[in-house]
N, C-alpha and C positions, 0 to 999 in steps of 0.2 A: 632237111637238116638245118639246124641253126648254124650261123656263121661261127659260133664258138664251140661247136661239137668236135670231139676227137673221135676218129673212126679207127677201129681195129679190124684189119683185114687179115683173115687166116687163109692162106693159100700157098701151094708150092709153086704156082706160076706156070705149071706145065700143061696148060690148057691145050687140048688137041686142035681146037679151032681158034687160036689167038689171032683173030682177024684184025684188020686195020682199025676197026672201031674200038678196040680195047684201050688204046692210048687216049682217044677222045673221051671215052667214058671215065677213065681215071683222072683226066684233066678236069672234067666237070665235077667229079667227086672231091678233088683237092680244092677247087674253088668254092665248094659248098661247105667246107669244114675248116676248122683251125689247123688240125694236124691229121695226117694219114699215117698210121703205124701199121706196117706190113709185118705180120708174124709168119715166118716161113720155116717149116720143119726141116727143109733141106739145108739150112744154114748150120746144122750140127756137123755136117761133113766139111772137113778142112779144105777139100779140093773143090768145093762148090764154085761154079763160075756162072756169071750172069749171061749165059749164051742163048737160052731158049727165047724165042720171039716174045712170048708172053711176059717173061721177066724183064726183057729190055723195054717193052711197051709200058710197063707199070712203074719201073724204078724212077723215072724223071718226076713223077708226081707223088712220091713218098717222102715223108719227113724222117721216119725212123724205119730201119730194116733190121729186124731182130729175129733170133731163133726162138722157136717154141716147139719143144719135142719131149719134154719131161717135166717133172715137178720143179726141179731147180730152175729151169728156164721160165716157168710160171712165177716163181718167187722173184726172180730177177726182173721180170716184166712188172710185177706189182711194185717193186722198189723204183723202177724207172718211171712208172706212171704216177707215183706218189709225189714226185718232185716236178717242178716246172720243166717243160721240155726245152724251152728257149735255146740255149747254146748247144744242146745235143741234137737238135733237129738237123737233118741231112747227114746222119751218121752212116748212111749207105754209100757215100761217095766212092769208097774203095771198090764198089761193084760196077761202077760205070766204065 
């Protein structure tokens, strides 16, 4: 990856084997890119909590944590990505 690349990661974070290596791999991915945007279909649920080990391992290395589960969420994603991410980076803080 180029240092200026933005990475879109689509996952629910519920990996059965979210071993200790996941956090390290996410850290390496974050260092190799400008932004890591995690698109999680489970964010459509109001009661979503960042409790699974995979979610907790990934979140510290993510700049934006957004829902993606229907056409509206894809339109919202397009709007978000069409503007500079700058101040909106780290919008996932509420999940930590």
